[in-house]
TORSE-372394 format. One record per residue (C-alpha): residue in one letter; residue number from 1; x, y, z. Coordinates in nm, 2 decimals, padded with zeros to 4 digits. Each point is the difference from the previous one (the first is absolute). Layout:
% TORSE-372394
<rec r="A" k="NUM" east="X" north="Y" up="Z"/>
...
END
This chain:
% TORSE-372394
<rec r="X" k="1" east="02.80" north="-12.17" up="13.78"/>
<rec r="X" k="2" east="-00.29" north="00.11" up="-00.22"/>
<rec r="X" k="3" east="-00.14" north="-00.35" up="00.01"/>
<rec r="X" k="4" east="-00.02" north="00.01" up="00.37"/>
<rec r="X" k="5" east="-00.18" north="00.34" up="00.00"/>
<rec r="X" k="6" east="-00.23" north="-00.12" up="-00.27"/>
<rec r="X" k="7" east="-00.09" north="-00.31" up="00.20"/>
<rec r="X" k="8" east="-00.08" north="00.20" up="00.31"/>
<rec r="X" k="9" east="-00.19" north="00.27" up="-00.18"/>
<rec r="X" k="10" east="-00.21" north="-00.27" up="-00.17"/>
<rec r="X" k="11" east="-00.32" north="00.07" up="00.21"/>
<rec r="X" k="12" east="-00.33" north="-00.02" up="-00.16"/>
<rec r="X" k="13" east="-00.32" north="00.12" up="00.16"/>
<rec r="X" k="14" east="-00.37" north="-00.02" up="-00.03"/>
<rec r="X" k="15" east="-00.27" north="00.10" up="00.25"/>
<rec r="X" k="16" east="-00.02" north="-00.33" up="00.21"/>
<rec r="X" k="17" east="00.32" north="-00.18" up="-00.12"/>
<rec r="X" k="18" east="00.36" north="00.11" up="-00.06"/>
<rec r="X" k="19" east="00.31" north="-00.20" up="-00.03"/>
<rec r="X" k="20" east="00.38" north="00.02" up="00.00"/>
<rec r="X" k="21" east="00.22" north="-00.23" up="-00.21"/>
<rec r="X" k="22" east="00.32" north="-00.10" up="00.19"/>
<rec r="X" k="23" east="00.21" north="-00.23" up="-00.22"/>
<rec r="X" k="24" east="-00.21" north="-00.31" up="-00.05"/>
<rec r="X" k="25" east="-00.24" north="00.08" up="00.28"/>
<rec r="X" k="26" east="-00.31" north="00.21" up="-00.02"/>
<rec r="X" k="27" east="-00.16" north="00.15" up="00.31"/>
<rec r="X" k="28" east="-00.36" north="00.10" up="-00.03"/>
<rec r="X" k="29" east="-00.15" north="00.25" up="00.24"/>
<rec r="X" k="30" east="-00.38" north="-00.06" up="00.02"/>
<rec r="X" k="31" east="-00.20" north="00.27" up="00.15"/>
<rec r="X" k="32" east="-00.36" north="00.10" up="00.05"/>
<rec r="X" k="33" east="-00.28" north="-00.25" up="-00.11"/>
<rec r="X" k="34" east="00.05" north="-00.25" up="-00.27"/>
<rec r="X" k="35" east="-00.36" north="-00.07" up="-00.13"/>
<rec r="X" k="36" east="-00.22" north="-00.04" up="-00.32"/>
<rec r="X" k="37" east="00.04" north="00.39" up="-00.05"/>
<rec r="X" k="38" east="00.37" north="-00.02" up="-00.06"/>
<rec r="X" k="39" east="00.07" north="-00.37" up="-00.09"/>
<rec r="X" k="40" east="00.08" north="00.07" up="-00.36"/>
<rec r="X" k="41" east="00.28" north="00.25" up="00.10"/>
<rec r="X" k="42" east="00.13" north="-00.25" up="00.26"/>
<rec r="X" k="43" east="00.00" north="-00.28" up="-00.26"/>
<rec r="X" k="44" east="00.16" north="00.22" up="-00.27"/>
<rec r="X" k="45" east="00.29" north="00.09" up="00.24"/>
<rec r="X" k="46" east="00.05" north="-00.37" up="00.13"/>
<rec r="X" k="47" east="00.02" north="-00.11" up="-00.36"/>
<rec r="X" k="48" east="00.25" north="00.27" up="-00.10"/>
<rec r="X" k="49" east="00.21" north="-00.11" up="00.31"/>
<rec r="X" k="50" east="-00.02" north="-00.37" up="-00.08"/>
<rec r="X" k="51" east="00.11" north="00.07" up="-00.36"/>
<rec r="X" k="52" east="00.32" north="00.13" up="00.13"/>
<rec r="X" k="53" east="00.07" north="-00.35" up="00.11"/>
<rec r="X" k="54" east="00.14" north="00.06" up="00.34"/>
<rec r="X" k="55" east="00.10" north="-00.29" up="00.24"/>
<rec r="X" k="56" east="-00.19" north="00.15" up="00.29"/>
<rec r="X" k="57" east="-00.32" north="00.21" up="00.03"/>
<rec r="X" k="58" east="-00.07" north="00.12" up="00.34"/>
<rec r="X" k="59" east="-00.31" north="00.18" up="00.10"/>
<rec r="X" k="60" east="00.02" north="00.23" up="00.30"/>
<rec r="X" k="61" east="-00.34" north="00.02" up="00.16"/>
<rec r="X" k="62" east="00.05" north="00.23" up="00.29"/>
<rec r="X" k="63" east="-00.21" north="00.29" up="-00.17"/>
<rec r="X" k="64" east="-00.25" north="-00.23" up="-00.15"/>
<rec r="X" k="65" east="-00.34" north="00.07" up="00.16"/>
<rec r="X" k="66" east="-00.21" north="-00.26" up="-00.16"/>
<rec r="X" k="67" east="-00.05" north="-00.26" up="-00.27"/>
<rec r="X" k="68" east="-00.34" north="-00.11" up="-00.14"/>
<rec r="X" k="69" east="-00.07" north="-00.34" up="-00.15"/>
<rec r="X" k="70" east="00.08" north="00.13" up="-00.35"/>
<rec r="X" k="71" east="00.35" north="00.10" up="00.10"/>
<rec r="X" k="72" east="00.06" north="-00.33" up="00.18"/>
<rec r="X" k="73" east="-00.10" north="-00.18" up="-00.31"/>
<rec r="X" k="74" east="00.24" north="00.20" up="-00.20"/>
<rec r="X" k="75" east="00.28" north="-00.06" up="00.24"/>
<rec r="X" k="76" east="-00.07" north="-00.38" up="-00.01"/>
<rec r="X" k="77" east="00.02" north="00.03" up="-00.38"/>
<rec r="X" k="78" east="00.32" north="00.20" up="00.02"/>
<rec r="X" k="79" east="00.15" north="-00.26" up="00.23"/>
<rec r="X" k="80" east="-00.06" north="-00.26" up="-00.28"/>
<rec r="X" k="81" east="00.16" north="00.22" up="-00.25"/>
<rec r="X" k="82" east="00.31" north="00.05" up="00.22"/>
<rec r="X" k="83" east="00.04" north="-00.37" up="00.02"/>
<rec r="X" k="84" east="00.00" north="-00.02" up="-00.38"/>
<rec r="X" k="85" east="00.27" north="00.26" up="-00.01"/>
<rec r="X" k="86" east="00.20" north="-00.18" up="00.27"/>
<rec r="X" k="87" east="-00.03" north="00.32" up="00.22"/>
<rec r="X" k="88" east="-00.03" north="-00.01" up="00.37"/>
<rec r="X" k="89" east="-00.29" north="00.20" up="00.15"/>
<rec r="X" k="90" east="00.00" north="00.12" up="00.36"/>
<rec r="X" k="91" east="-00.24" north="00.21" up="00.19"/>
<rec r="X" k="92" east="00.16" north="00.18" up="00.30"/>
<rec r="X" k="93" east="-00.06" north="00.25" up="00.26"/>
<rec r="X" k="94" east="-00.37" north="-00.06" up="00.00"/>
<rec r="X" k="95" east="-00.23" north="00.26" up="00.17"/>
<rec r="X" k="96" east="-00.22" north="-00.13" up="00.27"/>
<rec r="X" k="97" east="-00.31" north="00.01" up="-00.23"/>
<rec r="X" k="98" east="00.18" north="-00.18" up="-00.28"/>
<rec r="X" k="99" east="00.14" north="-00.26" up="00.25"/>
<rec r="X" k="100" east="-00.36" north="-00.06" up="00.12"/>
<rec r="X" k="101" east="-00.12" north="-00.04" up="-00.35"/>
<rec r="X" k="102" east="00.27" north="-00.24" up="-00.09"/>
<rec r="X" k="103" east="-00.05" north="-00.20" up="00.33"/>
<rec r="X" k="104" east="-00.38" north="-00.01" up="-00.05"/>
<rec r="X" k="105" east="00.04" north="-00.13" up="-00.37"/>
<rec r="X" k="106" east="00.29" north="-00.23" up="00.09"/>
<rec r="X" k="107" east="00.20" north="00.16" up="-00.27"/>
<rec r="X" k="108" east="00.33" north="-00.10" up="00.17"/>
<rec r="X" k="109" east="-00.06" north="-00.34" up="-00.15"/>
<rec r="X" k="110" east="00.05" north="00.16" up="-00.35"/>
<rec r="X" k="111" east="00.22" north="00.31" up="00.06"/>
<rec r="X" k="112" east="00.34" north="00.03" up="00.15"/>
<rec r="X" k="113" east="-00.06" north="00.26" up="00.30"/>
<rec r="X" k="114" east="00.27" north="00.14" up="00.23"/>
<rec r="X" k="115" east="00.06" north="00.29" up="00.23"/>
<rec r="X" k="116" east="00.19" north="00.31" up="-00.12"/>
<rec r="X" k="117" east="00.29" north="-00.10" up="00.23"/>
<rec r="X" k="118" east="00.02" north="-00.36" up="-00.15"/>
<rec r="X" k="119" east="-00.01" north="00.14" up="-00.34"/>
<rec r="X" k="120" east="00.28" north="00.25" up="00.07"/>
<rec r="X" k="121" east="00.20" north="-00.27" up="00.16"/>
<rec r="X" k="122" east="-00.03" north="-00.24" up="-00.31"/>
<rec r="X" k="123" east="-00.01" north="00.24" up="-00.28"/>
<rec r="X" k="124" east="00.13" north="00.34" up="00.11"/>
<rec r="X" k="125" east="-00.20" north="00.33" up="-00.07"/>
END
């Protein structure tokens, strides 16, 4: 029982990035702007998460307002690292602004992107 409570309570938070660990799955809640001003914080949290060696890292982007080129480059680098760790990386529930950025830069060729509904269907909450 304590393990279940500990897993649910395992929520970490920083200003523009927070995450919840659920078994071997980590859900990241991205918010605000990810840019050169907070890229070190973002990279630090992503590295911390990857070192937990989850099978799945899913980034919820519904509250993410924007990404600059520095953040996109960091996400591409993070994608490479997840592949080295055999960890699946998914972006889901993209805000319209982020969907537009991903479409404009054809990031769907590199990243797995899905709706919130599809993510829930395949992986639960």
